C-alpha positions as CSV (number, residue, x, y, z in Angstrom):
1,M,30.7,-7.5,-53.0
2,L,29.4,-3.6,-52.5
3,T,27.5,-2.9,-49.2
4,N,26.7,0.7,-49.7
5,D,23.8,-0.4,-52.1
6,L,21.7,-2.0,-49.2
7,P,18.4,-0.4,-47.9
8,D,18.8,1.6,-44.6
9,P,18.4,-0.8,-41.6
10,I,15.0,-0.3,-39.7
11,Y,15.8,1.6,-36.5
12,V,13.6,0.2,-33.5
13,D,13.1,3.0,-30.8
14,T,9.5,2.9,-29.7
15,A,7.4,0.0,-27.8
16,E,5.2,-0.2,-31.1
17,K,8.2,-0.8,-33.3
18,L,9.4,-3.4,-31.1
19,S,5.9,-5.2,-30.6
20,F,5.5,-5.1,-34.4
21,L,9.2,-6.6,-34.9
22,A,8.5,-9.3,-32.5
23,A,5.5,-10.1,-34.4
24,R,7.4,-10.1,-37.7
25,L,10.0,-12.3,-36.2
26,S,7.7,-14.9,-34.6
27,G,7.0,-16.0,-38.5
28,V,10.6,-16.6,-39.6
29,P,12.6,-19.8,-39.3
30,V,15.8,-18.1,-38.3
31,F,17.2,-14.5,-37.6
32,A,20.8,-13.5,-37.0
33,V,21.6,-11.3,-33.8
34,D,24.6,-9.1,-32.6
35,T,24.8,-6.5,-29.9
36,E,27.1,-3.5,-28.9
37,S,27.8,-2.6,-25.3
38,N,29.8,0.3,-23.8
39,S,32.4,-1.8,-21.8
40,L,35.1,0.4,-22.7
41,F,33.1,3.7,-21.6
42,A,31.1,3.0,-18.6
43,Y,31.7,1.7,-15.0
44,R,29.0,-0.8,-15.5
45,E,28.7,-2.0,-19.0
46,Q,25.1,-2.3,-20.6
47,V,23.7,-3.5,-24.1
48,C,23.5,-0.3,-26.3
49,L,22.3,-1.9,-29.5
50,I,20.8,-5.1,-30.6
51,Q,21.0,-5.8,-34.3
52,I,18.8,-8.6,-35.9
53,S,18.7,-9.5,-39.5
54,T,16.3,-11.8,-41.6
55,L,17.1,-12.6,-45.0
56,E,15.1,-9.5,-46.2
57,E,15.7,-6.9,-43.5
58,D,18.1,-5.2,-40.8
59,Y,16.7,-3.9,-37.7
60,I,18.8,-1.9,-35.1
61,I,17.1,-2.1,-31.8
62,D,17.9,0.9,-29.3
63,P,17.4,-0.4,-25.7
64,L,18.6,2.7,-24.3
65,V,15.4,4.3,-25.3
66,L,13.0,1.3,-24.9
67,H,12.4,0.4,-21.3
68,D,10.8,-2.9,-22.0
69,M,12.7,-5.4,-24.1
70,S,10.5,-8.5,-22.9
71,P,8.7,-8.7,-26.5
72,L,12.1,-10.2,-27.4
73,G,12.3,-13.0,-25.0
74,P,10.0,-15.6,-26.4
75,L,11.7,-15.3,-29.6
76,F,15.3,-16.0,-27.9
77,A,13.7,-18.8,-25.9
78,S,11.8,-20.4,-28.9
79,E,12.9,-23.8,-30.1
80,K,11.3,-23.5,-33.5
81,I,13.2,-20.2,-34.4
82,E,17.0,-20.6,-35.0
83,K,19.0,-17.9,-33.8
84,V,22.5,-17.1,-35.3
85,F,25.3,-15.4,-33.6
86,H,29.1,-14.9,-34.2
87,A,31.2,-15.6,-31.3
88,G,27.9,-15.3,-29.3
89,E,29.1,-16.0,-25.8
90,Y,29.5,-12.6,-24.8
91,D,26.4,-11.4,-26.6
92,L,24.5,-14.1,-24.4
93,I,26.0,-13.1,-21.2
94,C,25.0,-9.3,-22.0
95,L,21.4,-10.3,-23.0
96,K,21.0,-12.5,-19.9
97,R,22.4,-10.1,-17.4
98,D,20.6,-7.2,-18.5
99,Y,17.2,-8.5,-19.5
100,G,17.0,-12.1,-18.3
101,F,16.5,-13.6,-21.2
102,E,16.8,-17.5,-22.0
103,F,18.1,-18.9,-25.3
104,H,17.3,-22.2,-27.3
105,N,18.1,-23.2,-30.9
106,L,21.5,-21.4,-31.6
107,F,23.8,-21.5,-34.4
108,D,27.4,-19.9,-33.9
109,T,29.3,-19.3,-37.0
110,M,32.6,-18.7,-34.8
111,I,31.8,-22.3,-33.0
112,A,31.0,-24.0,-36.5
113,G,34.5,-22.6,-38.2
114,R,36.5,-23.9,-35.2
115,I,34.7,-27.4,-35.5
116,L,35.7,-27.4,-39.1
117,G,39.3,-26.6,-38.5
118,R,39.4,-23.3,-40.0
119,E,42.4,-21.3,-39.2
120,V,40.3,-17.8,-39.8
121,I,37.3,-17.5,-37.6
122,G,37.1,-13.8,-37.0
123,L,33.8,-12.4,-38.6
124,S,35.5,-9.9,-40.7
125,A,37.9,-12.3,-42.1
126,M,35.3,-15.1,-42.7
127,L,33.2,-12.5,-44.5
128,E,35.9,-11.4,-46.6
129,L,37.0,-15.0,-47.4
130,E,33.2,-16.3,-48.3
131,F,31.7,-13.2,-49.7
132,G,34.3,-10.7,-50.7
133,I,33.0,-8.2,-47.9
134,T,35.5,-5.8,-46.3
135,L,34.2,-4.6,-43.0
136,D,35.5,-0.9,-41.5
137,K,37.3,-1.8,-38.5
138,K,37.2,1.7,-37.5
139,W,34.1,1.2,-35.4
140,Q,35.2,-1.8,-33.4
141,R,35.8,0.2,-30.2
142,A,33.4,2.9,-30.9
143,N,31.2,4.3,-27.8
144,W,27.8,2.6,-28.6
145,G,26.3,4.5,-25.6
146,I,26.2,8.1,-27.4
147,R,23.1,9.4,-29.1
148,P,22.8,10.0,-31.7
149,I,25.0,7.2,-33.3
150,P,26.8,8.7,-36.6
151,P,25.2,7.0,-39.7
152,A,28.7,5.4,-40.5
153,Q,28.6,3.6,-37.1
154,L,25.2,2.2,-37.5
155,A,26.1,1.1,-41.0
156,Y,28.9,-0.9,-39.3
157,A,26.7,-2.1,-36.7
158,R,24.2,-3.5,-39.3
159,M,26.9,-5.6,-41.0
160,D,27.7,-7.4,-38.0
161,S,24.3,-9.4,-38.4
162,H,23.5,-8.8,-42.1
163,F,25.5,-11.6,-43.6
164,L,25.3,-14.1,-40.6
165,I,22.4,-16.3,-42.1
166,P,24.4,-16.8,-45.5
167,L,27.4,-17.7,-43.8
168,R,25.5,-20.3,-41.4
169,N,23.9,-21.6,-44.5
170,R,27.6,-22.4,-45.8
171,L,28.9,-23.6,-42.8
172,R,26.2,-25.9,-41.7
173,Q,26.5,-27.6,-45.3
174,E,30.3,-28.1,-44.7
175,L,29.5,-29.4,-41.0
176,E,26.9,-32.0,-42.7
177,D,29.7,-32.9,-45.4
178,A,32.3,-33.5,-42.6
179,D,30.0,-35.4,-40.4
180,R,30.7,-33.0,-37.7
181,L,27.2,-31.3,-37.4
182,E,26.0,-33.5,-34.2
183,L,29.2,-32.1,-32.6
184,A,28.5,-28.7,-33.7
185,D,25.1,-29.1,-32.1
186,E,26.8,-30.1,-28.9
187,D,28.6,-26.9,-28.5
188,F,25.5,-24.8,-29.7
189,H,23.5,-26.5,-26.7
190,R,26.6,-25.6,-24.3
191,L,26.4,-22.0,-25.8
192,E,22.6,-21.8,-24.6
193,R,23.9,-22.7,-21.0
194,T,26.4,-19.9,-20.9
195,P,26.3,-18.6,-17.3
196,I,26.5,-14.9,-16.2
197,P,29.9,-14.7,-14.9
198,Q,30.3,-13.3,-11.2
199,I,31.9,-10.0,-10.9
200,N,35.2,-10.3,-9.5
201,T,35.6,-8.7,-6.1
202,E,38.6,-6.3,-5.6
203,K,40.1,-8.9,-3.3
204,E,40.2,-11.2,-6.3
205,N,41.6,-8.5,-8.5
206,C,44.1,-7.6,-5.9
207,W,45.6,-11.1,-5.7
208,K,45.6,-11.8,-9.5
209,L,47.8,-8.5,-9.7
210,A,50.1,-9.4,-6.8
211,N,50.8,-12.9,-8.4
212,R,52.3,-11.3,-11.2
213,K,55.0,-9.8,-9.0
214,D,57.2,-10.8,-6.0
215,M,55.3,-8.6,-3.7
216,S,55.6,-8.6,0.3
217,N,52.7,-8.8,2.5
218,K,52.6,-5.0,3.4
219,Q,52.9,-4.3,-0.6
220,V,49.8,-6.5,-1.1
221,S,48.0,-4.7,1.6
222,V,48.7,-1.4,0.0
223,L,47.8,-2.8,-3.6
224,Y,44.7,-3.9,-1.8
225,R,43.7,-0.3,-0.8
226,L,44.9,1.1,-4.1
227,C,42.4,-1.2,-5.9
228,D,39.5,-0.3,-3.5
229,Y,40.6,3.4,-4.3
230,R,40.4,3.2,-8.2
231,E,37.2,1.2,-7.8
232,E,35.5,4.0,-6.0
233,Q,36.9,6.7,-8.4
234,A,35.7,4.8,-11.2
235,R,32.2,4.3,-9.9
236,R,32.2,8.0,-9.3
237,A,33.2,9.0,-12.8
238,N,31.1,6.3,-14.5
239,L,34.3,4.7,-16.3
240,P,36.0,1.3,-16.3
241,P,38.7,1.3,-13.6
242,F,41.3,0.7,-16.4
243,K,40.5,4.4,-17.6
244,I,41.2,5.7,-14.0
245,M,44.7,3.9,-13.6
246,S,46.2,0.7,-15.3
247,N,47.0,-2.3,-13.3
248,D,50.6,-1.8,-14.0
249,T,50.5,1.6,-12.4
250,L,48.8,0.4,-9.2
251,V,51.3,-2.4,-8.9
252,A,54.1,0.3,-9.3
253,V,52.7,2.4,-6.6
254,A,52.2,-0.6,-4.1
255,Q,56.0,-1.6,-4.8
256,V,57.1,1.7,-4.1
257,C,54.8,2.6,-1.2
258,P,55.4,6.6,-1.4
259,S,54.7,8.8,1.5
260,K,55.3,12.2,-0.3
261,M,53.7,13.8,-3.3
262,E,57.2,14.1,-4.8
263,E,57.8,10.4,-4.9
264,L,54.9,10.0,-7.0
265,T,56.6,11.7,-9.9
266,D,59.3,8.8,-10.3
267,I,56.7,6.2,-10.8
268,K,56.1,4.7,-14.0
269,G,52.6,5.3,-15.7
270,L,51.7,8.5,-13.1
271,S,51.6,11.5,-15.4
272,P,51.4,14.9,-13.9
273,R,47.5,15.0,-14.7
274,L,47.0,11.7,-12.6
275,I,49.2,12.8,-9.9
276,D,47.3,16.2,-9.7
277,R,43.9,14.3,-9.9
278,Y,44.6,11.2,-7.6
279,G,48.0,11.9,-5.8
280,K,46.4,12.7,-2.5
281,G,44.2,9.5,-2.6
282,L,47.0,7.2,-3.8
283,L,48.9,8.5,-0.7
284,E,46.1,8.2,1.8
285,S,45.5,4.6,0.2
286,V,49.1,3.7,0.6
287,S,49.3,4.6,4.3
288,H,46.0,3.1,4.8
289,G,47.6,0.0,3.5
290,L,50.8,0.3,5.6
291,H,48.7,0.2,8.6
292,S,46.5,-2.3,7.8
293,D,46.7,-6.4,8.4
294,P,47.3,-7.8,4.8
295,P,44.3,-9.7,3.2
296,R,44.2,-13.5,3.4
297,R,45.6,-15.0,0.4
298,P,43.0,-17.0,-1.4
299,S,43.2,-20.9,-1.5
300,N,45.3,-22.1,-4.6
301,G,43.5,-25.3,-4.7
302,R,46.7,-27.2,-4.8
303,K,46.1,-30.3,-7.0
304,D,47.6,-33.8,-5.8
305,D,50.1,-35.5,-7.8
306,E,47.7,-38.2,-9.2
307,L,45.2,-35.6,-10.1
308,I,47.9,-33.7,-11.9
309,Q,48.8,-37.2,-13.8
310,R,45.4,-37.6,-15.0
311,L,45.1,-34.0,-16.4
312,D,48.3,-34.5,-18.2
313,S,47.4,-38.0,-19.7
314,L,43.7,-36.5,-20.7
315,K,45.5,-33.3,-22.1
316,S,48.0,-35.5,-24.0
317,W,45.3,-37.7,-25.4
318,R,43.1,-34.6,-26.4
319,K,46.2,-33.0,-28.2
320,K,46.8,-36.0,-30.3
321,T,43.1,-36.5,-31.2
322,A,42.6,-32.8,-32.2
323,A,45.7,-33.1,-34.4
324,D,44.1,-36.0,-36.3
325,L,41.0,-33.7,-36.8
326,H,43.1,-30.7,-37.5
327,V,41.3,-28.7,-35.0
328,E,42.0,-27.0,-31.7
329,S,42.3,-29.1,-28.5
330,D,39.3,-27.8,-26.7
331,V,37.0,-28.9,-29.9
332,V,37.9,-32.5,-28.8
333,L,37.1,-31.8,-25.3
334,P,36.3,-28.5,-23.7
335,R,38.7,-27.6,-20.6
336,E,35.8,-27.7,-17.8
337,I,34.9,-31.4,-18.8
338,V,38.5,-32.3,-18.8
339,E,39.1,-31.0,-15.4
340,Q,35.7,-32.8,-14.0
341,I,36.5,-36.0,-15.7
342,A,40.1,-35.9,-14.1
343,G,38.7,-34.6,-10.8
344,V,36.1,-37.5,-10.5
345,N,38.1,-40.1,-12.1
346,P,35.4,-42.3,-13.5
347,R,36.2,-46.0,-13.7
348,T,33.1,-47.3,-15.5
349,Y,31.5,-46.0,-18.6
350,S,28.0,-45.3,-16.6
351,E,30.3,-43.1,-14.5
352,L,31.6,-41.3,-17.1
353,A,28.3,-40.9,-19.0
354,A,27.1,-39.2,-15.9
355,L,29.7,-36.6,-16.2
356,M,29.4,-36.3,-20.1
357,A,25.5,-35.9,-20.1
358,N,25.6,-32.8,-22.3
359,F,28.3,-34.2,-24.5
360,P,26.4,-37.3,-26.0
361,W,28.3,-36.9,-29.3
362,R,31.7,-36.9,-27.7
363,L,30.9,-39.6,-25.0
364,Q,30.1,-42.0,-28.0
365,R,33.0,-41.1,-29.9
366,Y,35.5,-40.8,-27.3
367,G,34.3,-42.6,-24.2
368,K,36.3,-45.8,-24.3
369,D,39.2,-43.7,-25.1
370,I,38.9,-41.5,-22.2
371,L,38.6,-44.4,-19.8
372,E,41.6,-46.2,-21.3
373,T,43.6,-42.9,-20.9
374,L,42.7,-42.7,-17.2
375,K,43.7,-46.3,-16.5
376,P,46.5,-46.4,-13.8
377,K,49.6,-47.1,-15.4
378,E,50.5,-50.4,-13.1
379,L,46.9,-51.8,-14.5
380,E,47.8,-51.5,-17.9
């Protein structure tokens, strides 16, 4: 199918255009949504484009120009209008974080594909399979914060939402035919509740890096100071920290603990340009770390043996059940609810029901099996 015959998308970059669009969308039963952010190009990412498609038109909203996105809020929160995403968790996090939007009545084509047991769930691959559409992947890692956006880049952006409604229609019918629509609805409601994750502190990041290697307390103390230094440089340059220096390079510096500029030249990942720009700061951070008390290791939340046994039993049951349905294990039961059930160890159906209040289909289908799986071996 050719895509170059499509009419140009409607670019929304004024308050008047946004109000007009909001009024237009309030009268449709469904519209598709995608977003583009600049996470690869900024210290603190932000939404740079919002693409919305109906069956008749494609819109590209420019939130970097618009100062008030609130007209979209009632549409996203509406129970009467279905919003279609593909792999929408990240989009929802960004939209909630930047604008405080709430979401109801969602359909996610990637989630639907996973529940159907499809092996191919990427948007590009699904569009090619269903409609013979081939998307140009050239723009996947593009900088969406630039203005003006090249026409070819805008054309790519509109395609991320243009076919989502037709794709949703096919997948919904397949879900109905497979008697899995209620299961999908459960996960669509779960998607609505996607929380905004807390930003990891440098202390957390430090220990994640340190746990990859066998590092002494002094090396960890140095690594902690190096992470702080990189964060400050990223903030000043308005770049993601990884574009200042890689994690592997920070770990390598911490392992060597150099005290002289010439010692930096032998450290893998430190180019002459990086040494020239950051060498002095790295050495100061190393010195500071060597003369500081190491940060306290966070608790690893060690699990007791009985909890581990319950987790293993639930995971084994889940894996077998998923194999029978030809789906991934977390489709049967998401990881977080598996861990909650194992932690609480419910003994009665009502106790399990309280834990699975947001998973009524799964409770009805698997509740008795879960309780049976949790029975202590000596009671069987």
